[in-house]
Each structure stands twice: as C-alpha cells, then as structure tokens.
C-alpha positions in Angstrom: 0.0 0.0 0.0 1.3 3.5 -1.0 -0.2 6.5 0.7 0.0 10.0 -0.6 -0.3 12.9 1.9 -0.8 16.6 1.3 -1.7 19.8 3.3 -4.0 22.2 1.6 -5.4 25.7 2.4 -4.1 28.0 5.1 -1.3 26.7 7.4 -1.8 26.3 11.1 0.0 24.7 14.0 -0.3 20.9 14.1 0.2 20.1 10.4 3.6 18.6 10.9 2.3 16.5 13.9 -0.4 15.1 11.6 2.1 14.3 8.8 4.4 12.6 11.4 1.6 10.5 12.7 0.6 9.3 9.2 4.2 8.2 8.5 4.6 6.6 11.9 1.4 4.6 11.8 1.8 3.6 8.2 5.1 2.0 9.2 3.2 -0.3 11.5 1.3 -1.7 8.6 4.3 -1.8 6.2 2.8 1.0 4.1 5.0 3.6 2.2 4.1 7.3 2.5 4.7 9.9 -0.2 4.5 13.6 0.5 2.9 15.9 -2.1 4.3 19.4 -2.1 2.2 22.6 -2.0 -1.2 20.8 -1.7 -3.1 20.1 -4.8 -0.7 22.3 -6.8 2.0 19.7 -6.2 -0.5 16.9 -7.2 -1.1 18.7 -10.5 2.6 19.3 -11.2 3.8 15.9 -9.9 5.8 17.2 -7.0 5.7 14.0 -5.0 8.5 12.5 -2.9 8.9 9.7 -0.3 8.6 10.6 3.4 10.7 8.7 5.9 10.6 8.2 9.6 14.0 10.0 9.9 12.5 13.1 8.2 9.4 13.3 10.4 10.3 11.9 13.8 11.2 15.3 15.4 8.7 17.6 13.7 5.8 17.3 16.1 6.5 20.7 17.7 7.2 22.6 14.5 4.8 25.2 13.1 3.8 25.4 9.4 4.1 22.3 7.2 7.2 20.6 5.8 5.1 19.8 2.7 4.1 23.5 2.2 0.6 24.4 1.1 -1.5 26.3 -1.4 -5.1 27.2 -2.1 -5.1 25.5 -5.5 -8.4 23.9 -6.6 -8.1 21.4 -9.4 -11.8 21.8 -10.0 -11.9 25.6 -10.4 -12.9 26.9 -13.7 -9.4 27.8 -14.7 -7.9 24.5 -13.6 -10.7 22.5 -15.3 -9.7 24.2 -18.6 -6.2 22.9 -17.9 -7.6 19.4 -17.2 -6.0 19.5 -13.8 -8.0 16.6 -12.2 -6.6 14.3 -14.9 -3.1 15.6 -14.1 -3.7 14.7 -10.5 -4.8 11.2 -11.5 -1.9 10.7 -13.8 0.7 11.8 -11.3 -0.7 9.7 -8.5 -0.9 6.7 -10.7 2.7 7.1 -11.9 3.8 7.0 -8.3 1.5 4.0 -7.8 -0.2 5.8 -4.9 -3.3 3.8 -3.8 -4.9 6.3 -1.5 -4.6 10.0 -0.7 -4.7 11.5 2.8 -5.9 15.1 2.6 -5.1 17.4 5.6 -7.1 20.5 5.4 -10.4 22.3 5.9 -13.7 22.3 3.9 -12.1 23.4 0.6 -9.4 20.7 0.8 -12.0 18.0 1.7 -14.4 19.2 -1.0 -11.7 18.3 -3.6 -11.1 15.0 -1.8 -14.8 14.2 -2.1 -14.7 14.8 -5.9 -11.6 12.7 -6.4 -13.2 9.9 -4.3 -16.3 10.2 -6.5 -14.2 10.0 -9.7 -15.3 13.4 -11.0 -13.4 14.4 -14.2 -10.9 11.5 -13.9 -10.8 8.0 -15.4 -11.2 6.2 -12.1 -11.9 7.3 -8.5 -8.9 8.2 -6.2 -9.7 6.9 -2.7 -9.2 9.7 -0.1 -9.3 10.0 3.6 -9.5 13.4 5.1 -8.0 15.0 8.3 -9.8 18.2 9.4 -7.5 21.1 10.2 -8.3 24.7 10.5 -7.7 27.4 13.1 -11.4 28.5 12.4 -12.7 25.2 14.0 -15.6 25.3 11.4 -15.3 22.0 9.6 -18.7 20.3 9.7 -18.9 16.8 11.3 -16.2 17.1 14.0 -16.2 18.8 17.3 -12.6 19.9 17.0 -10.1 20.7 14.3 -6.4 21.0 15.2 -4.9 24.5 14.8 -7.8 26.1 16.7 -6.4 25.7 20.2 -3.0 27.1 19.2 -4.6 30.1 17.4 -6.9 31.0 20.3 -4.0 30.7 22.7 -2.2 33.3 20.7 -5.3 35.5 20.5 -6.0 35.3 24.2 -2.4 36.4 25.0 -2.9 39.4 22.6 -6.2 40.4 24.2 -4.7 40.3 27.7 -1.8 42.5 26.5 -4.2 44.9 25.0 -6.1 45.1 28.3 -2.9 46.3 30.0 -2.7 49.2 27.4 -6.4 49.9 27.7 -6.2 50.1 31.5 -3.1 52.4 31.3 -4.7 54.9 28.9 -8.4 54.6 29.9 -9.2 53.4 26.4 -11.2 50.8 24.6 -9.2 48.3 22.5 -10.7 46.3 19.7 -9.0 43.0 18.7 -9.9 41.6 15.3 -9.3 37.9 14.8 -9.7 35.4 12.0 -12.5 32.9 11.6 -14.1 33.7 8.2 -17.9 32.9 8.6 -17.6 31.1 12.0 -17.1 32.9 15.3 -15.3 30.2 17.3 -12.0 32.0 17.5 -13.5 35.3 18.5 -15.9 33.7 21.0 -13.2 31.6 22.8 -10.8 34.5 22.7 -13.3 36.7 24.4 -14.3 34.2 27.0 -10.7 33.1 27.7 -9.4 36.7 28.1 -12.5 38.1 29.9 -13.3 40.6 27.2 -16.1 43.1 27.5 -17.9 42.1 24.3 -17.6 39.9 21.2 -18.9 40.3 17.7 -19.3 37.1 15.6 -20.6 36.3 12.1 -23.5 34.2 13.5 -25.3 37.4 14.7 -26.7 39.3 11.8 -26.5 42.2 11.7 -23.7 42.6 14.2 -25.3 44.0 17.4 -23.1 47.1 17.6 -25.8 49.2 19.3 -26.1 46.6 22.1 -22.3 46.5 22.4 -22.1 50.3 22.8 -24.9 50.2 25.4 -22.9 47.6 27.4 -19.7 49.7 27.2 -21.5 52.8 28.5 -23.0 50.7 31.3 -19.5 49.6 32.3 -18.2 53.2 32.2 -21.1 54.3 34.3 -20.1 51.8 37.1 -16.6 53.2 37.0 -14.7 51.0 34.6 -12.8 53.3 32.2 -11.3 50.8 29.8 -12.2 47.6 28.0 -11.5 45.1 25.3 -13.8 44.0 22.4 -13.1 41.0 20.3 -14.4 41.0 16.7 -14.4 38.2 14.1 -13.3 39.2 10.6 -16.5 37.9 9.1 -19.1 40.0 10.8 -21.9 41.7 8.8 -23.6 45.0 9.1 -25.1 47.4 6.5 -22.7 50.2 7.5 -19.7 47.9 7.4 -20.5 47.0 3.8 -20.1 50.6 2.8 -16.8 50.7 4.8 -15.5 47.7 2.9 -16.3 49.2 -0.5 -14.2 52.2 0.4 -11.4 50.1 1.7 -11.4 47.9 -1.5 -10.7 51.0 -3.5 -7.5 51.3 -1.5 -6.3 47.7 -1.1 -8.1 46.0 -4.0 -10.4 43.0 -4.1 -9.0 39.4 -4.2 -10.5 35.9 -4.5 -8.8 32.5 -4.2 -9.5 29.5 -6.4 -12.3 28.4 -4.1 -14.1 31.7 -4.6 -13.4 33.1 -1.1 -13.2 36.9 -0.9 -10.5 38.5 1.2 -12.4 39.3 4.5 -10.1 41.2 6.8 -10.3 44.7 5.4 -9.9 46.7 8.6 -13.1 45.3 10.1 -11.7 46.0 13.6 -11.0 49.6 12.6 -14.7 50.0 11.6 -15.8 48.7 15.0 -13.4 51.0 16.8 -14.8 54.0 14.8 -18.4 53.0 15.8 -17.5 52.7 19.4 -15.7 56.1 19.5 -18.5 57.8 17.5 -21.4 56.4 19.6 -19.8 56.5 23.0 -17.1 59.2 22.9 -14.6 56.7 24.4 -11.1 56.8 22.9 -10.7 53.6 21.0 -7.9 51.8 19.1 -8.0 48.7 17.0 -5.5 45.9 16.3 -5.8 43.2 13.6 -4.0 40.1 14.8 -3.9 38.6 11.3 -1.6 35.8 10.3 0.2 35.8 13.7 -2.5 33.4 14.7 -1.4 30.8 12.2 2.3 30.5 13.0 4.4 29.1 15.9 4.6 25.8 17.7 1.3 24.0 18.3 0.0 23.7 21.8 0.0 20.4 23.6 -3.7 19.9 22.8 -3.1 20.4 19.1 -0.1 18.2 19.1 -2.1 15.4 20.6 -5.2 16.0 18.5 -3.3 16.1 15.2 -1.3 13.0 16.2 -4.4 11.0 17.1 -6.1 12.2 13.9 -3.2 11.1 11.7 -3.2 7.6 13.3 -6.9 7.3 12.8 -6.6 8.2 9.1 -4.2 5.4 8.5 -6.3 3.0 10.5 -9.3 3.9 8.3 -7.1 3.1 5.3 -6.1 -0.2 6.8 -9.8 -1.0 7.3 -10.6 -0.1 3.7 -12.8 2.8 4.8 -12.3 5.4 2.1 -14.2 8.5 1.2 -14.3 9.5 4.9 -12.9 12.2 7.1 -11.6 11.7 10.6 -13.8 13.3 13.2 -14.0 13.9 17.0 -17.3 13.4 18.7 -17.1 14.0 22.4 -14.1 12.0 23.5 -14.4 9.5 20.6 -12.4 9.4 17.4 -14.6 8.3 14.5 -15.2 9.3 10.9 -17.9 10.9 8.7 -18.5 10.6 4.9 -16.6 13.3 2.9 -19.7 13.9 0.9 -21.5 15.1 4.0 -18.8 17.5 5.0 -18.7 19.5 1.7 -20.5 22.8 1.5 -21.3 23.0 5.2 -19.9 25.2 8.0 -19.9 24.4 11.7 -21.0 27.7 13.2 -21.4 28.9 16.8 -24.8 27.8 18.1 -27.1 30.2 19.9 -26.4 28.5 23.3 -22.8 29.5 23.2 -23.7 33.1 22.5 -26.1 33.2 25.3 -23.4 31.7 27.6 -21.0 34.5 26.6 -23.6 37.1 27.6 -23.3 35.9 31.3 -19.9 37.5 31.5 -20.7 40.9 30.0 -21.5 43.0 33.1 
C-alpha cells in the first residue's frame, strides 16, 4: 500500500504533527508514504516524494508544514480548462499511490470528495480526510487541530491589549480570523475576559447593544475595556466601509471563490465605538500571527491522534471518509456530507457568553 499525503489551504500549528503521525502509523502496517508538495498544486505538477521516519520523527512541535501548502483547486474553472484533475490522477498513478490523505479544511475536503467520487478523472482516487483549521468550522467534527493554538495566541494578545487599555483609559478592539464562523472570537473573548464579542453568526452585528454595554461599564466606574471581533461579521454600515477600503487595497479571491475578508473590520468597529460612546478607541488586527508558531500540547495530541486514525481507516478499507472527533471518541464521517457546510457557533454559546458581559 502506498499512501500520498498533502496539506491544503491556510497553514496552522499541528500540520507537521499530523504528517508525522501518518508516516509513523503507516510503518506499523508496512505501508509507504509519499509527500505531495504545495497541496493540490503539487499533485497537479507531480511534486511527489517519499517521506521517511527519519525526516518526520522530530517535527511534532514545528509550526507550518514541511510539505508546504497552497489554495489550489483542481476543480476551479481555470484548472478544469487545464484538465487539472486528470493531471492529479496521472501523477498519483505514476507513483503507484493507492490512497490520498488530505489534511485541510472544507475546501481541501471538497476536492477530496470529488476525487473519491471520480469526477473528471478516469477512475476514483480513494481519499481519507483529516480536518485542520484554526477556524474550527469543519462540519462533522467537534474539534479541528490548529484552533487551540490560534486561540491561545489571541488570548495572549487580548490580555496584553487590556494592559494598554487600562493604562490609557481606552477601549481596545482586537480583530481575529475565523471567516464565517465565530469560534476563534468567542473563545478568545471568554478566555481573556473581554467586554464584548462580535461574531458572524449574529446578523447584523449588534453594535448598538455593544455600545450600550460599554456605556454601562463606564457608568459603574470601569474606564477601559477590550472588544473581540471576528473578521466575518456583517452590518449594512460595514459593507459601505468595505467598499471604500477595497478601492485602496483592491479585491481578491482565491480559487475556491473566497473573498478577502479582513479589510480593517476592527477599525470600523473602533470607529463605531468612538463615534457612539465618545470613548477613545484603538484597533489591532492580529492577522496571520494566529497561524504560526509551535502547536499547543492539545493540538499536538489532536493532530497525532487524527493522523493515526486516518491510517487506521485506510487499513480497514474505509475510504471517502474524514476523521472526526465526537465528544471523547475518534470516529469518521463521509466526505460527501462535509462538503459545503460550515460548523458555526450555536445560539447556546452566544447566550453563555452574555453571562460575562456585566
């Protein structure tokens, strides 16, 4: 058995731990593992090489990915014109790869589902997915590795900003990643004891309620505060702000059709707070700092267990599935059920957060 492994989409801590686990567990079954460089881009170009235990045995604590990554989509309109899926098929067959382990989020797994179904290729390519994303928004699993590490960085940033806010009697706004799911923002706000959080799940973003809360705190004598905002929030006034900002920085889409989200959303929130309350307010966009660095212990263990589970699924002949965590159990779900869905923050979590805004 020959296993190909790739990492797709945005990087996050834990990728190397997952790669390591795949290689280590494959050795138990006598399987060979081949690394595919730069995600699906490497699969299209044939950038495939053997992975050995010696190469991966000490990478569990390294950030990033030794295989590198990209947002290449073999099934995008441009790539289909180039017959990219057939190139993927040809290159994997030339290396005699039997099954592909795809480490990534919804976009990466959506391609894996199409390859498993045999779309645009002579024969299906069996795939097994491993969910990774700092956004924690992949459907079908309670946890994705990369999330804990990202939130740990964001909590540290929020607590540092509180020191500055307290010193200057200011409001500080921290913008974090998360796209259309508010898990990073919510957990950052709860973990750092923030004064408010704005998430994409609440539409439109309740900025009026936020400002009322900040005035309430000021009235009881608290002259500073921290607000955490997710990059994907929506509000009619914000849309006008984004249009003006796009004229400056330009618009951009990746091959999966995702629009660049973080266009000074935190700055808009800061302007709203200062305009509506009169409180001096500053904004910080944490950005890609959340993606780098060594994974936390939780993410090292999660990625490791997921990598082992993926190879076990292969050994059992269970293809077309994604590793998933349900409670304290490691299981799997069909890739076809993961595609096109986003695991968003439920109402119960938002109500829970309100308990701590006093």
